[in-house]
C-alpha positions in Angstrom: 0.0 0.0 0.0 2.8 2.4 0.9 4.5 1.6 -2.5 1.4 2.5 -4.4 1.0 5.7 -2.4 4.6 6.6 -3.1 4.2 6.0 -6.8 1.1 8.1 -6.9 2.8 10.9 -5.0 5.8 10.7 -7.4 3.4 10.8 -10.4 1.6 13.9 -9.2 4.8 15.5 -8.2 6.1 14.9 -11.8 2.9 16.3 -13.3 3.2 19.4 -11.1 6.8 19.9 -12.4 5.6 19.6 -16.0 2.8 22.1 -15.3 5.4 24.5 -13.8 7.6 24.1 -16.8 4.7 24.8 -19.2 3.7 27.8 -17.1 7.2 29.3 -17.4 7.3 28.6 -21.2 3.9 30.2 -21.9 4.7 33.2 -19.7 8.0 33.7 -21.5 6.2 33.4 -24.9 3.5 35.9 -23.8 6.1 38.4 -22.9 8.0 37.8 -26.1 5.1 38.1 -28.5 2.5 40.3 -26.9 1.2 42.0 -30.1 0.6 38.7 -31.9 -1.5 37.4 -29.0 -3.4 40.7 -28.6 -4.3 40.8 -32.3 -5.5 37.2 -32.3 -7.5 37.6 -29.1 -9.1 40.7 -30.4 -10.2 39.0 -33.7 -11.6 36.0 -31.7 -13.6 38.3 -29.5 -15.0 40.1 -32.5 -15.9 36.7 -34.0 -17.7 35.6 -30.8 -19.7 38.8 -30.6 -20.6 39.1 -34.2 -21.1 35.5 -35.3 -21.0 32.9 -32.5 -23.2 34.5 -29.8 -26.1 35.7 -32.1 -26.3 32.5 -34.1 -25.7 29.9 -31.5 -27.6 31.2 -28.4 -31.1 30.7 -29.9 -30.4 27.1 -30.9 -29.0 26.3 -27.5 -31.9 27.8 -25.7 -34.4 25.9 -28.0 -32.5 22.6 -27.4 -32.7 23.1 -23.6 -36.4 24.1 -23.8 -37.1 20.9 -25.8 -35.6 18.8 -23.0 -36.9 20.8 -19.9 -40.4 21.3 -21.2 -41.0 17.7 -22.3 -41.3 18.7 -25.9 -38.6 16.2 -26.8 -40.7 13.4 -25.3 -43.9 14.5 -27.1 -42.2 14.8 -30.5 -40.2 11.7 -29.7 -43.4 9.7 -29.6 -44.0 10.8 -33.2 -40.5 10.6 -34.5 -39.0 8.2 -32.0 -39.0 5.3 -34.5 -36.1 7.0 -36.3 -34.2 7.3 -33.1 -35.0 3.8 -31.9 -34.5 1.9 -35.1 -31.8 3.9 -36.9 -29.6 4.9 -34.0 -30.8 2.4 -31.3 -31.4 5.3 -28.9 -34.6 6.1 -26.8 -37.4 8.1 -28.5 -36.6 11.1 -26.2 -33.3 11.5 -28.1 -35.0 12.2 -31.5 -35.2 16.0 -31.1 -31.8 16.4 -29.5 -30.2 14.4 -32.3 -31.9 16.6 -34.9 -30.8 19.7 -33.1 -27.2 18.4 -32.9 -27.1 18.4 -36.7 -28.5 21.9 -37.3 -27.8 23.8 -34.0 -24.1 23.8 -33.7 -21.4 21.8 -31.9 -22.5 22.1 -28.3 -26.3 21.6 -28.9 -26.1 17.8 -29.0 -23.8 17.6 -26.1 -25.9 20.0 -24.0 -29.0 18.0 -24.7 -27.3 14.7 -23.9 -26.0 16.1 -20.6 -29.5 17.3 -19.7 -31.1 13.9 -20.6 -28.5 12.1 -18.6 -29.0 14.5 -15.6 -32.7 13.8 -15.7 -32.1 10.0 -16.0 -34.0 9.8 -19.3 -31.0 8.0 -20.8 -28.1 6.1 -19.2 -24.4 6.8 -19.4 -23.8 4.3 -22.2 -26.5 6.0 -24.4 -25.2 9.5 -23.7 -21.7 8.3 -24.6 -23.0 6.9 -27.9 -24.7 10.2 -28.7 -21.3 11.9 -28.2 -19.8 9.8 -30.9 -21.9 11.4 -33.6 -23.8 14.4 -32.2 -20.9 16.7 -32.6 -21.7 18.8 -35.7 -21.4 22.4 -36.9 -24.6 24.4 -37.2 -26.4 25.1 -40.4 -26.1 28.9 -39.8 -22.3 28.6 -39.4 -21.6 26.3 -42.3 -24.1 27.7 -44.9 -24.5 31.4 -44.0 -21.2 32.3 -42.5 -18.7 29.9 -44.0 -20.4 29.3 -47.4 -21.9 32.7 -48.1 -19.6 35.1 -46.3 -16.2 33.5 -46.2 -16.1 31.3 -49.3 -18.5 33.4 -51.4 -20.7 30.4 -52.4 -23.9 29.3 -50.6 -23.8 26.2 -52.8 -20.4 25.3 -51.3 -21.9 25.8 -47.9 -24.8 23.5 -48.6 -22.4 20.9 -50.0 -20.2 21.1 -46.8 -23.3 20.9 -44.6 -24.6 17.8 -46.4 -21.2 16.1 -46.3 -20.8 16.6 -42.6 -24.4 15.7 -41.8 -24.5 12.5 -44.0 -21.2 11.3 -42.6 -22.5 12.0 -39.0 -25.7 10.0 -39.7 -23.6 7.1 -41.0 -21.5 7.2 -37.8 -24.6 7.2 -35.7 -25.9 4.1 -37.4 -22.5 2.4 -37.0 -22.4 3.3 -33.3 -25.8 1.7 -32.8 -25.0 -1.6 -34.5 -25.4 -4.7 -32.3 -27.4 -2.7 -29.7 -31.0 -3.7 -29.1 -33.9 -1.5 -30.1 -34.9 0.4 -27.0 -38.4 -0.1 -25.7 -41.0 2.6 -26.4 -41.2 4.9 -23.4 -44.5 5.6 -21.7 -45.6 9.2 -22.0 -44.5 11.3 -19.0 -46.7 14.0 -17.2 -46.8 17.5 -18.7 -44.3 20.0 -17.3 -44.5 23.7 -16.5 -43.2 25.5 -19.5 -42.4 28.8 -17.6 -39.8 27.1 -15.5 -38.5 25.2 -18.6 -38.0 28.5 -20.4 -36.0 30.0 -17.6 -33.8 26.9 -17.2 -33.2 26.6 -20.9 -32.1 30.3 -21.1 -29.8 29.7 -18.1 -28.3 26.6 -19.7 -27.8 28.4 -23.0 -26.2 31.4 -21.3 -23.7 29.2 -19.4 -22.8 27.3 -22.6 -22.3 30.5 -24.7 -20.1 32.0 -22.1 -18.0 28.8 -21.8 -17.6 28.7 -25.6 -16.5 32.3 -25.9 -13.9 31.8 -23.2 -12.5 28.6 -24.9 -12.3 30.3 -28.3 -10.5 33.3 -26.9 -8.1 31.1 -25.0 -7.3 29.0 -28.0 -6.9 32.0 -30.3 -4.1 33.2 -27.9 -2.6 29.8 -27.8 -2.6 29.6 -31.6 -0.9 33.0 -31.9 1.9 31.7 -29.5 2.3 28.5 -31.6 2.7 30.5 -34.8 5.1 33.0 -33.2 7.3 30.4 -31.6 7.4 28.2 -34.8 5.7 25.2 -33.1 2.8 25.4 -35.5 5.1 25.4 -38.5 6.9 22.4 -37.1 3.7 20.4 -36.8 2.7 21.5 -40.3 6.0 20.2 -41.7 5.6 16.9 -39.9 2.1 16.5 -41.4 3.4 17.4 -44.9 6.3 14.9 -44.4 3.7 12.0 -44.6 3.3 12.9 -48.3 -0.5 12.6 -47.8 -1.0 16.3 -48.1 0.8 19.3 -49.5 2.5 21.8 -47.1 -0.3 24.3 -47.7 -3.0 21.6 -47.0 -1.0 20.5 -43.9 -1.1 24.0 -42.5 -4.8 24.2 -43.0 -5.4 20.8 -41.4 -3.3 21.7 -38.3 -5.3 24.9 -37.9 -8.6 22.9 -38.0 -7.3 20.4 -35.5 -6.7 23.2 -33.0 -9.8 25.4 -33.5 -12.5 25.4 -36.1 -12.8 29.2 -36.6 -9.0 29.5 -36.7 -9.0 26.7 -39.3 -11.6 28.4 -41.4 -9.6 31.6 -41.5 -6.3 29.8 -42.3 -7.8 27.4 -44.9 -9.6 30.2 -46.7 -6.4 32.3 -46.8 -4.4 29.4 -48.0 -7.1 28.4 -50.5 -7.1 24.7 -49.7 -9.7 22.5 -51.3 -13.2 22.6 -49.8 -13.0 18.9 -48.9 -10.4 19.9 -46.3 -13.1 22.3 -44.8 -15.4 19.2 -44.6 -12.8 17.3 -42.6 -12.1 20.2 -40.3 -15.8 20.9 -39.7 -16.5 17.3 -38.9 -13.5 16.8 -36.6 -14.5 19.9 -34.6 -11.1 21.0 -33.2 -9.7 20.6 -29.7 -11.3 23.8 -28.6 -14.8 22.4 -29.3 -13.9 19.2 -27.7 -12.9 20.9 -24.4 -16.2 22.8 -24.5 -18.1 19.5 -24.9 -16.2 17.9 -22.1 -17.1 20.8 -19.8 -20.8 20.1 -20.2 -20.6 16.8 -18.3 -19.5 16.2 -14.7 -17.9 13.0 -16.1 -17.7 12.6 -19.8 -19.8 9.5 -20.7 -17.6 8.1 -23.5 -14.1 6.9 -23.5 -11.8 9.7 -24.8 -9.9 7.3 -27.1 -13.2 6.2 -28.7 -14.4 9.7 -28.9 -11.3 10.9 -30.8 -11.4 7.8 -33.1 -14.9 8.8 -34.1 -13.9 12.4 -34.6 -11.2 11.3 -37.1 -13.6 8.9 -38.7 -16.2 11.7 -39.0 -13.6 13.9 -40.6 -12.4 11.3 -43.1 -16.0 10.3 -44.0 -17.0 14.0 -44.5 -13.9 14.5 -46.7 -14.8 11.6 -49.0 -18.6 12.5 -48.9 -17.9 16.0 -50.0 -15.9 14.8 -53.1 -18.7 12.4 -53.9 -21.4 15.1 -53.6 -19.4 17.5 -55.8 -19.0 14.8 -58.4 -22.7 13.8 -58.3 -23.9 17.5 -58.2 -21.4 19.5 -60.3 -21.2 23.2 -60.3 -20.1 23.4 -56.6 -17.3 25.0 -55.2 -13.7 24.7 -55.9 -13.7 27.8 -58.0 -15.9 29.8 -55.7 -13.3 30.8 -53.1 -12.9 34.5 -52.7 -9.5 35.9 -51.8 -11.0 39.2 -50.9 -13.1 37.9 -48.0 -11.4 36.4 -44.9 -12.8 35.4 -41.6 -11.3 38.4 -39.8 -12.7 40.9 -42.3 -16.1 39.3 -42.1 -16.3 39.5 -38.4 -15.2 43.1 -38.3 -17.7 44.2 -41.1 -20.7 42.1 -40.0 -22.3 45.0 -38.2 -23.8 43.0 -35.3 -21.1 43.8 -32.8 -23.4 45.8 -30.5 -26.1 43.1 -30.7 -23.7 40.3 -29.9 -22.1 42.2 -27.0 -25.5 43.0 -25.6 -26.6 39.4 -25.8 -23.4 38.2 -24.1 -23.7 40.7 -21.3 -27.4 39.7 -20.8 -26.3 36.1 -20.6 -23.8 36.9 -17.9 -26.2 39.1 -16.0 -28.9 36.4 -16.2 -26.6 33.8 -14.8 -25.7 36.1 -11.9 -29.3 36.9 -11.1 -30.5 33.3 -11.2 -27.6 32.1 -9.1 -28.4 34.7 -6.4 -32.1 33.7 -6.4 -31.1 30.0 -6.1 -28.9 30.8 -3.1 -31.7 32.7 -1.4 -34.0 29.7 -1.8 
């Protein structure tokens, strides 16, 4: 017993030294490259306020309302056969699965965490949802990426279809060899007023977490570029001969953070199939946001990342197939004049996004104070 305790103490002591070393390295990098970090953080804040907050908050609130109000159960009784027979998940998952494909990355994870918290699904079922309910929203892919960044709504729709179809395929694969869940008995109606407040609070919390993660990763990305670490990883990816150096740089950007990947890939003019891979993979920033929504993440991390790469590869191939079957798409539709940073600055919704974000934070403070009084 003492031997085990000593080993554990030695491990944590070693981990603490690694953390201390990383702390000193990052501190030195921040002092050495302050302007690069400031510029990157500024652009990420603009993106959050002008694109992310206005487009994502309504979907997150609607997803939470569906779970809290019982709407997901009512609609699940009508659409549940798809959830039960296609994905081998309970009927109550039908609406959350649908919202995960159109509402944005955290929508499916948030719904799964709420269903798990309310014991409407078990941990294994929540874990299976997290293998395929991680998708970019239709507003981000079609309107922002397709219409504003790439200059082609058709390309946006192709990307959305590629990511969605590949996600559905993964969901079917994840449910193989699992029994069809029994049909749930209808539950008593719930008070929608309370459901509305709770869904707004959940959406506010999720939006604030997402913005913090994106700003953090934008600063980290600036440090990786400034210190040459990003270029090193890009060269290592290109050394595999599977991609060109330009494509490798775009892929590494996508692996870190989706919005950073969109900006880099559009500037580098990589093929749209690489956008499909990056959107399906999601990026480490999105993954951390998803992990934060669960007290204990219900899926094994290795399996989660295996499915993330599978999703990316399937979306890559699916996009090429869609473009071949439906020609007239996208490769020539890229616009060098429009980049992600320019779009966020010129979008004109900065005041609205800032107001919504401040209201989210104020709402969380007010509700938390009321709960403490009770």
